Backbone as JSON, one array per atom type, in Angstrom:
{
  "sequence": "XXXXXXXXXXXXXXXXXXXXXXXXXXXXXXXXXXXXXXXXXXXXXXXXXXXXXXXXXXXXXXXXXXXXXXXXXXXXXX",
  "N": [[0.96, -0.98, -0.09], [2.06, 1.03, 0.62], [3.97, 1.72, -1.41], [2.3, 2.22, -3.58], [1.18, 4.45, -2.59], [2.79, 5.86, -2.16], [4.11, 6.08, -5.12], [1.77, 7.16, -6.41], [2.13, 9.85, -5.31], [4.04, 11.03, -6.33], [3.63, 10.72, -9.02], [1.21, 12.38, -9.43], [2.26, 14.92, -8.35], [4.38, 15.63, -10.21], [2.93, 15.62, -12.23], [1.66, 17.8, -12.19], [3.31, 20.09, -11.64], [4.49, 19.61, -14.45], [3.54, 20.41, -16.32], [2.96, 22.86, -15.09], [5.03, 24.12, -15.27], [5.66, 24.08, -18.42], [3.45, 25.17, -19.58], [4.53, 28.02, -18.18], [7.06, 28.0, -19.37], [6.22, 28.74, -22.06], [4.75, 30.89, -22.36], [6.68, 32.77, -21.17], [8.7, 32.32, -23.89], [7.14, 33.16, -25.65], [6.68, 35.97, -24.93], [9.56, 37.14, -25.06], [9.56, 36.85, -27.57], [8.2, 38.67, -28.44], [8.4, 40.87, -27.49], [12.0, 41.42, -27.84], [13.6, 42.82, -26.65], [13.41, 42.8, -23.5], [14.68, 40.68, -22.62], [16.19, 39.69, -21.07], [15.19, 40.4, -18.43], [12.57, 39.27, -18.79], [13.8, 36.11, -18.46], [15.01, 36.65, -15.66], [12.66, 36.78, -14.22], [11.19, 34.51, -15.47], [13.28, 32.2, -14.32], [13.07, 32.7, -11.72], [9.98, 32.09, -11.33], [10.27, 29.13, -12.31], [11.62, 27.8, -10.05], [9.8, 27.92, -8.03], [8.22, 26.64, -8.93], [9.37, 23.83, -9.17], [9.83, 23.46, -6.51], [7.5, 22.41, -5.85], [7.62, 19.65, -6.8], [9.51, 18.96, -5.43], [8.55, 18.88, -3.2], [6.81, 16.69, -3.18], [8.63, 14.54, -3.81], [9.74, 14.39, -1.17], [7.7, 13.87, 0.5], [7.03, 11.18, -0.59], [8.88, 9.89, 0.03], [8.56, 9.78, 3.04], [6.62, 8.22, 3.29], [7.01, 5.87, 2.18], [9.81, 5.27, 4.56], [9.6, 6.35, 6.63], [6.76, 5.99, 7.84], [4.81, 6.77, 10.01], [2.3, 5.8, 10.28], [2.04, 2.99, 10.3], [2.4, 1.29, 12.35], [-0.21, 0.46, 12.97], [-1.53, -0.85, 11.09], [-1.35, -3.74, 11.51]],
  "CA": [[0.23, -0.11, -0.13], [2.84, 2.37, 0.97], [4.23, 1.9, -2.97], [1.03, 2.69, -4.35], [0.68, 5.67, -2.43], [4.0, 6.79, -2.67], [4.0, 6.36, -6.78], [0.45, 8.57, -7.14], [2.42, 11.48, -5.07], [5.17, 11.47, -7.28], [3.17, 10.99, -10.55], [0.51, 13.49, -9.51], [3.15, 15.8, -7.92], [5.14, 15.86, -11.17], [2.51, 15.87, -13.73], [1.45, 19.31, -12.37], [4.85, 20.54, -12.08], [5.4, 19.8, -15.48], [2.75, 21.2, -16.64], [3.34, 24.84, -14.66], [6.69, 24.77, -16.07], [5.65, 23.84, -19.92], [3.01, 26.39, -19.47], [5.5, 29.23, -17.92], [8.07, 28.4, -20.64], [5.71, 28.63, -23.62], [4.58, 32.23, -22.03], [8.59, 33.47, -21.58], [9.31, 32.5, -25.09], [6.03, 34.09, -26.45], [7.07, 37.1, -24.36], [10.87, 37.0, -25.3], [9.31, 37.08, -29.24], [7.21, 39.57, -28.6], [9.86, 42.14, -27.1], [13.5, 40.96, -27.24], [14.89, 44.01, -25.52], [13.22, 42.84, -21.93], [15.0, 39.22, -22.46], [16.97, 39.34, -19.36], [13.8, 40.8, -16.89], [11.52, 37.9, -18.57], [14.57, 35.2, -18.06], [15.15, 36.24, -14.35], [11.53, 36.28, -13.75], [10.73, 32.7, -15.36], [13.93, 31.14, -13.88], [12.39, 32.26, -10.55], [9.09, 31.47, -11.36], [10.16, 28.09, -12.56], [12.35, 27.7, -9.01], [9.18, 27.79, -6.69], [6.99, 25.25, -9.15], [10.11, 22.77, -9.01], [9.86, 22.9, -5.46], [6.47, 21.21, -5.58], [7.81, 18.33, -7.36], [10.75, 18.46, -3.97], [7.82, 18.28, -1.6], [5.87, 15.53, -3.24], [9.4, 13.36, -3.18], [9.99, 14.16, 0.04], [6.14, 13.12, 0.88], [6.79, 9.86, -1.0], [9.88, 9.21, 0.91], [8.24, 9.66, 4.09], [5.59, 7.52, 3.51], [7.71, 4.45, 2.21], [10.63, 4.81, 4.91], [9.4, 6.49, 7.99], [5.09, 6.4, 7.92], [4.38, 6.62, 11.37], [0.63, 4.76, 10.85], [2.59, 1.31, 10.02], [2.25, 0.42, 13.44], [-1.44, 0.66, 12.92], [-1.79, -1.77, 9.98], [-0.82, -4.6, 12.35]],
  "C": [[0.86, 1.15, -0.12], [3.69, 2.58, -0.84], [3.52, 2.43, -3.62], [1.06, 3.94, -4.03], [1.95, 7.02, -2.28], [4.38, 6.84, -4.65], [2.76, 7.33, -6.78], [1.11, 9.83, -6.24], [3.29, 12.03, -5.85], [4.57, 11.71, -8.88], [2.16, 11.85, -10.56], [1.25, 15.09, -8.95], [3.66, 16.33, -9.46], [4.23, 16.22, -12.26], [1.77, 17.59, -13.53], [2.52, 20.23, -12.49], [5.22, 21.05, -13.58], [4.32, 20.54, -16.08], [2.26, 22.45, -16.42], [4.63, 24.92, -15.58], [6.72, 24.52, -17.57], [5.07, 25.2, -20.2], [3.85, 28.37, -19.62], [6.61, 29.45, -18.78], [7.59, 28.8, -21.82], [5.47, 30.52, -23.34], [5.99, 33.22, -21.96], [8.9, 33.53, -22.68], [8.09, 33.03, -25.96], [6.58, 35.45, -26.21], [8.35, 38.11, -24.75], [10.27, 37.14, -27.01], [8.84, 38.12, -29.8], [8.15, 40.6, -28.23], [10.83, 41.45, -26.8], [14.21, 41.68, -26.26], [14.88, 43.78, -24.21], [13.59, 41.21, -21.85], [15.43, 39.37, -20.83], [16.5, 39.68, -18.13], [13.2, 39.4, -17.29], [12.43, 36.57, -18.43], [14.41, 34.98, -16.42], [13.82, 35.57, -13.87], [10.96, 34.8, -13.92], [12.15, 31.99, -14.77], [13.31, 31.22, -12.21], [11.21, 31.31, -10.37], [9.33, 29.3, -10.97], [10.94, 27.08, -11.16], [11.41, 27.01, -8.18], [8.35, 26.71, -7.2], [7.9, 23.92, -9.38], [9.94, 22.19, -7.9], [8.41, 22.17, -5.1], [6.87, 19.66, -5.92], [8.8, 17.5, -6.08], [9.65, 18.18, -3.36], [7.23, 17.01, -1.96], [7.25, 14.25, -3.28], [9.79, 12.97, -2.23], [8.69, 13.38, 0.61], [6.26, 11.54, 0.57], [7.81, 9.11, -0.45], [9.56, 8.86, 2.32], [7.11, 8.67, 4.41], [6.43, 6.01, 3.0], [8.91, 4.21, 3.61], [10.63, 5.31, 6.24], [7.84, 6.93, 8.08], [4.98, 5.95, 9.09], [2.59, 5.79, 11.69], [0.76, 3.29, 10.46], [2.13, 0.49, 11.25], [0.39, -0.03, 13.72], [-2.05, -0.78, 12.11], [-1.61, -3.08, 10.57], [-0.04, -5.27, 11.5]]
}
């Protein structure tokens, strides 16, 4: 059961972050295409946004590892 929950946590966590990162990158490339002079400012904003989105995938990984190795509810399963 723990393996299933850990797999689902990673799957759903990375699905959302992947879609969010793709959408953000799409917006940044469109913005640079429309206004090439603002490339530096757009790149900086995009990198900060992508780092924040990626932190969600890291949180999902941490939750999956807790479920696998340090699950406090295993003692109640018998």
